[in-house]
C-alpha positions as CSV (number, residue, x, y, z in Angstrom):
1,M,8.4,-22.8,21.2
2,R,10.0,-24.4,18.2
3,L,6.6,-25.4,16.8
4,A,5.6,-21.6,16.9
5,D,8.6,-20.6,15.5
6,T,8.4,-22.9,12.4
7,I,4.8,-22.0,11.8
8,G,5.7,-18.1,12.0
9,R,8.6,-18.7,9.4
10,E,6.3,-20.9,7.0
11,A,3.5,-18.3,7.3
12,S,6.1,-15.5,6.6
13,T,7.2,-17.4,3.5
14,T,3.8,-18.0,2.0
15,G,3.2,-14.5,0.9
16,V,0.1,-14.0,2.4
17,D,-0.4,-11.0,4.8
18,H,-2.5,-12.5,7.6
19,G,-4.4,-9.8,9.5
20,R,-3.0,-7.0,7.2
21,Y,-6.3,-5.6,6.8
22,A,-9.6,-5.1,8.9
23,C,-13.2,-4.0,8.4
24,R,-13.9,-0.5,9.8
25,T,-17.5,-1.4,10.7
26,C,-17.1,-4.6,12.6
27,G,-13.4,-4.8,13.3
28,I,-12.8,-8.6,12.0
29,P,-9.4,-9.0,10.6
30,L,-8.9,-10.1,7.1
31,E,-6.0,-11.8,5.0
32,R,-6.5,-9.5,2.2
33,D,-8.1,-6.4,0.9
34,L,-11.4,-7.4,-0.2
35,D,-14.3,-5.4,-1.9
36,R,-16.7,-6.3,1.1
37,C,-16.3,-7.6,4.5
38,P,-17.6,-11.2,4.6
39,E,-18.9,-10.7,8.1
40,C,-21.0,-7.6,7.9
41,G,-21.0,-7.0,4.1
42,H,-19.7,-3.3,4.4
43,A,-17.2,-2.0,1.9
44,T,-15.1,-0.5,4.6
45,I,-11.8,-2.7,4.4
46,A,-8.8,-0.8,5.3
47,P,-5.3,-1.6,6.1
48,I,-5.3,-2.7,9.8
49,E,-3.0,0.3,11.0
50,D,-5.9,2.7,10.0
51,V,-8.4,0.6,11.9
52,I,-6.8,0.1,15.3
53,D,-6.6,3.1,17.7
54,P,-3.1,3.8,18.2
55,T,-3.8,4.7,21.9
56,F,-5.4,1.2,22.7
57,S,-3.6,-0.8,25.4
58,D,-4.5,-4.3,26.7
């Protein structure tokens, strides 16, 4: 688990919010808020908390 912990700390210090946004149309997670989704081309990017159904369970 040391490698995973190290990678997690490094990712948190880079200032990039990985997976903080998602496309409402296709659901692809994105690193940042873009004008258009690179996957489907729609302009439906939103914070990931607004895209994921809070009642979802795995």
